[in-house]
C-alpha positions in Angstrom: -151.4 43.0 112.9 -149.8 45.9 114.4 -149.8 48.6 112.0 -151.9 47.1 109.6 -154.8 49.7 109.6 -152.2 52.8 109.2 -150.6 51.0 106.1 -153.7 49.7 104.6 -154.7 53.4 104.5 -151.7 54.6 103.1 -151.6 51.9 100.5 -155.5 52.9 99.6 -155.1 56.5 99.0 -151.7 55.6 97.3 -153.8 53.3 94.8 -156.7 55.9 94.1 -154.2 58.7 93.5 -151.9 57.4 91.5 -154.7 56.0 89.4 -156.2 58.9 88.5 -152.7 60.4 87.9 -151.9 57.6 85.2 -154.9 58.6 83.4 -154.0 62.3 83.5 -150.3 62.0 82.4 -151.3 60.0 79.6 -153.7 62.2 78.3 -151.2 65.0 78.1 -148.7 62.7 76.9 -151.2 62.1 74.0 -151.5 65.9 73.6 -147.5 66.8 73.7 -146.0 63.8 73.0 -143.1 64.7 75.7 -140.6 61.8 76.6 -140.5 62.8 80.2 -144.6 63.1 80.5 -144.4 59.8 79.0 -142.1 58.4 81.3 -144.2 60.0 84.4 -147.2 58.3 82.8 -145.4 54.8 83.4 -144.3 55.7 86.5 -147.6 56.5 87.8 -149.1 53.4 86.0 -146.4 51.3 87.5 -146.9 52.7 91.2 -150.7 52.1 90.6 -150.1 48.5 90.1 -147.5 47.8 92.5 -149.2 49.7 95.3 -152.6 47.1 94.3 -150.1 44.1 95.0 -149.1 46.0 98.1 -153.1 46.1 99.0 -153.4 42.4 97.9 -150.3 41.5 100.7 -151.6 43.1 103.3 -155.2 41.3 103.1 -153.7 38.1 102.8 -151.4 38.8 105.7 -154.1 39.1 107.8 -155.5 35.6 107.4 -155.9 33.7 110.8 -153.4 30.9 111.5 -154.7 27.3 110.3 -153.7 23.9 110.5 -151.3 24.3 107.7 -150.1 27.5 108.4 -149.9 27.7 112.2 -148.2 31.0 112.5 -150.3 32.8 110.3 -149.5 34.2 106.7 -147.6 37.2 107.6 -144.8 36.8 105.3 -147.2 37.3 102.4 -146.7 40.8 103.0 -143.2 40.6 102.3 -143.6 38.2 99.3 -146.0 41.1 97.6 -144.0 43.7 98.5 -141.2 41.9 96.2 -143.5 41.0 93.8 -144.2 45.1 93.7 -140.3 46.1 93.6 -140.2 43.5 90.6 -142.6 45.6 88.6 -141.3 48.9 89.5 -137.9 47.6 88.0 -139.6 45.8 85.0 -142.5 48.0 84.1 -141.0 51.4 85.7 -137.5 51.5 85.0 -137.4 49.1 81.9 -140.2 50.3 79.7 -139.0 54.2 81.0 -135.4 53.6 80.1 -136.4 52.3 76.3 -138.0 55.0 75.9 -135.3 57.3 76.9 -132.7 55.5 75.0 -135.2 55.7 72.0 -135.6 59.2 72.1 -132.0 59.7 72.1 -131.6 57.5 68.7 -134.8 58.4 66.9 -135.2 62.4 68.3 -138.3 63.8 67.7 -139.0 67.5 69.4 -142.1 67.5 71.8 -144.3 70.3 71.8 -145.5 70.8 75.5 -148.1 73.0 76.4 -150.1 74.3 79.5 -151.5 70.8 80.0 -148.3 69.3 81.0 -147.3 71.9 83.6 -151.1 71.4 84.9 -150.9 67.6 85.1 -147.4 67.8 86.6 -149.0 70.3 89.2 -151.8 68.2 89.9 -149.2 65.2 90.5 -146.8 66.9 92.6 -150.1 67.9 94.9 -151.4 64.4 95.0 -148.1 62.8 95.5 -147.2 65.3 98.0 -150.5 64.7 100.0 -150.0 60.8 100.2 -146.0 60.9 101.1 -147.2 63.6 103.7 -149.6 60.6 105.2 -146.9 57.9 105.0 -144.4 60.2 106.9 -147.1 61.0 109.5 -147.1 57.1 109.8 -143.8 56.8 110.2 -143.4 59.6 112.7 -146.3 57.8 114.7 -144.7 54.6 114.9 -140.5 55.2 115.1 -141.5 56.9 118.6 -137.7 58.2 119.8 -136.2 56.3 117.2 -134.2 58.4 114.3 -136.2 58.4 110.7 -133.8 56.9 108.8 -133.0 54.4 111.7 -136.6 53.5 111.8 -136.6 52.7 107.7 -133.4 50.6 108.1 -135.1 48.4 110.5 -138.9 48.3 110.1 -140.6 45.3 109.1 -143.6 47.0 107.4 -142.6 47.1 103.9 -145.5 48.3 102.5 -145.5 51.7 104.3 -141.8 51.9 103.4 -142.8 51.1 99.8 -145.6 53.7 99.8 -143.1 56.3 101.3 -140.5 55.3 98.7 -142.2 55.2 95.7 -144.4 58.6 96.2 -141.1 60.3 97.5 -139.8 59.3 94.1 -143.0 60.3 92.3 -142.5 64.0 93.6 -138.7 64.1 92.8 -139.9 62.6 89.5 -142.6 65.4 88.7 -139.6 68.0 89.3 -137.3 66.4 87.1 -140.3 65.9 84.5 -141.2 69.6 84.8 -137.4 70.8 84.6 -136.7 68.5 81.4 -140.2 69.8 79.5 -139.1 73.3 80.2 -136.0 72.8 78.9 -137.0 71.2 76.1 -139.1 74.3 75.3 -137.0 76.8 76.2 -134.1 75.3 73.7 -136.3 73.8 71.1 -133.9 70.5 71.6 -134.9 66.6 72.3 -131.9 66.3 74.6 -133.6 67.7 78.3 -136.6 65.8 77.6 -134.5 62.6 77.0 -132.3 62.9 79.7 -135.1 63.9 82.1 -136.8 60.3 81.0 -133.2 58.8 81.6 -133.0 60.5 85.2 -136.6 59.0 85.9 -135.6 55.3 84.6 -132.8 55.4 87.2 -134.5 56.7 90.1 -137.4 53.8 89.5 -134.7 51.4 89.3 -132.9 52.7 92.1 -136.1 52.4 94.3 -136.7 49.0 92.9 -133.7 47.5 93.9 -133.8 48.9 97.3 -137.3 47.8 97.8 -136.3 44.1 96.7 -133.2 43.9 98.8 -135.2 44.8 101.8 -138.2 42.2 101.4 -135.3 39.8 100.6 -134.2 40.2 104.0 -137.6 40.4 105.3 -138.5 37.2 104.0 -135.5 35.5 105.5 -136.6 35.8 108.8 -134.4 38.3 110.6 -134.8 37.9 114.2 -135.4 40.6 116.7 -133.0 43.6 116.9 -129.9 42.6 119.0 -130.6 45.2 121.6 -134.3 44.2 122.0 -133.9 40.7 122.5 -131.0 41.6 124.6 -133.8 43.2 126.6 -136.1 40.7 126.5 -133.5 38.3 128.0 -132.7 40.8 130.7 -136.5 41.1 131.7 -136.3 37.4 131.7 -133.3 36.8 134.0 -134.7 39.4 136.4 -137.7 36.8 137.4 -137.1 35.1 140.7 -138.1 31.9 139.4 -135.5 32.3 136.5 -131.9 30.7 137.1 -130.5 31.7 133.6 -131.5 31.8 130.0 -129.6 29.3 128.0 -130.9 29.6 124.4 -132.8 32.9 122.9 -133.9 32.5 119.2 -136.2 35.1 117.8 -137.6 35.4 113.7 -140.0 37.9 112.2 -143.1 36.4 111.3 -145.3 39.2 109.9 -145.1 43.0 110.0 -144.0 43.9 113.8 -144.5 40.5 114.7 -142.1 37.9 115.9 -141.7 34.5 117.3 -139.0 34.0 120.5 -138.3 30.4 121.4 -136.4 30.3 124.7 -134.9 27.9 126.8 -135.1 28.6 130.7 -133.2 27.2 133.4 -135.8 27.5 136.3 -134.7 28.2 139.7 -136.2 24.9 141.4 -135.6 26.4 144.7 -137.5 29.4 144.4 -140.5 27.1 142.8 -140.2 24.5 145.7 -140.6 27.1 148.5 -144.0 27.8 146.8 -145.0 24.5 148.0 -143.7 24.4 151.6 -147.1 24.9 153.5 -148.4 22.0 151.4 -145.6 20.0 152.1 -145.8 20.7 155.9 -149.6 20.0 155.7 -148.8 16.4 154.3 -146.2 15.2 156.8 -148.4 12.9 158.3 -148.9 10.8 155.0 -144.6 10.4 155.2 -145.0 7.4 157.7 -146.3 4.5 155.4 -144.2 3.7 152.1 -147.8 4.3 150.3 -148.2 7.5 151.8 -144.8 8.8 150.4 -145.6 7.1 147.4 -148.4 9.2 146.6 -146.7 12.2 148.5 -144.2 12.0 145.7 -146.5 11.8 142.5 -148.6 14.9 143.9 -145.6 16.6 144.6 -144.5 16.1 141.1 -147.9 17.1 139.8 -148.0 20.1 141.9 -144.3 21.3 140.5 -145.3 20.8 136.9 -148.1 22.7 137.3 -146.1 25.6 139.1 -144.0 25.3 136.1 -147.0 25.7 133.7 -148.7 28.3 135.9 -145.1 30.3 136.0 -144.8 30.4 132.2 -148.2 31.4 131.7 -147.7 34.4 134.1 -144.4 35.5 132.0 -146.2 35.4 128.9 -148.9 37.6 129.9 -146.0 40.1 131.2 -143.9 39.7 128.0 -147.1 40.8 125.5 -147.5 43.7 127.8 -143.7 44.6 127.7 -143.2 43.3 124.6 -145.8 43.4 122.1 -144.2 42.8 119.2 -143.6 39.3 120.3 -146.8 37.3 118.7 -145.5 33.9 119.9 -143.6 33.1 122.9 -142.4 29.5 123.5 -140.7 29.0 126.7 -139.2 25.5 127.1 -137.9 24.3 130.3 -134.0 23.0 129.7 
C-alpha cells in the first residue's frame, strides 16, 4: 500500500514517544498537583491509545483481498482512525474539560516546581521530533501540491492524525507551561484552570476535525475531479477509444482507488489491425461453410483484440496513475 511504511513508522514513533511522556507527566502531576499538568498527562495518554489504534488500522488495512472482501480491507485504516478521534474527544477532551471545570468550582493551589518545567521541556522536544517526522513525510508525498491543500485532499488518515495530534501536543505544552508559570507567579489557581480548559478545547477541536475527515473517507469519495478528468483524457487519446461514456471512481484505502469506465471502442481501428489476416482468408469465402468458419474466427479475433487492448491500457494506466489499484474497463 502506498505510503503505508512511512505512515507506520510515524505512528510507531508517536506511540513510543507519547507512552514515555504519559508516565513522566503523571509523575509530575502527582508531585505538583497542577491541573494543567494533569490535562497534559491525559492528553499524552489519549494520544498513546489513539495512535495505537492507528497502528492497528494500518496493519489490518494491509490484509490481502479475499472472497469475502475482494477489494481488501483498506477502509480499516479509516475506521480505526475514526475510533481514534472518538477516543480523543471522550478521553482527552472530556476528562480534561471535567478536570478544568472542577478546578474552577473547587479551587486548590498547585505547587509546581522544576520537575513540571523539566517534563514539559522533554515533552516539547519529543513531540517536536515526532511532528518534524510527520511534516517530512507530508513534504515527500505532497510533491508540488501545497501543504494545506494536501492535508485537505490526502486519503491517509493515520499520517494526518499524527501530524494533527502532535502539532496540538506541542501547542498544549506551551499553554500548560504558561498556565503553570502564571499560577506560580500570581499564587492563583485561575491560570492553571484556564490552561486546562484551553487544552481541552484543542483536543475537542482536533477530534472533531479528524472524525469528520474519516467520515468522508469511509463514505468512499472519488478521485479529485481534475485527476479523474486527466484519466479520462488519457483514455480518450488512445486510438482504439472512440469515447468514454461513464467514469466512476471510489476510494478503497489510503492512496488506493477503484476506477470503473465504460468504453466505446473504435471498431474501425480494431478492425484495421485484422486486415492482413482477412486478406489471407479470402479463398475461404467462396463456400458457405468457409464463410461461417471465417465469421466465427473473425469474431474470436476481435474479442481477443479488445481483451488485449484492455490489458495494454491497464498497464499504461497503472504506470501513469499508480493510485488506481483496481481498474474495470467495460465495453459499451
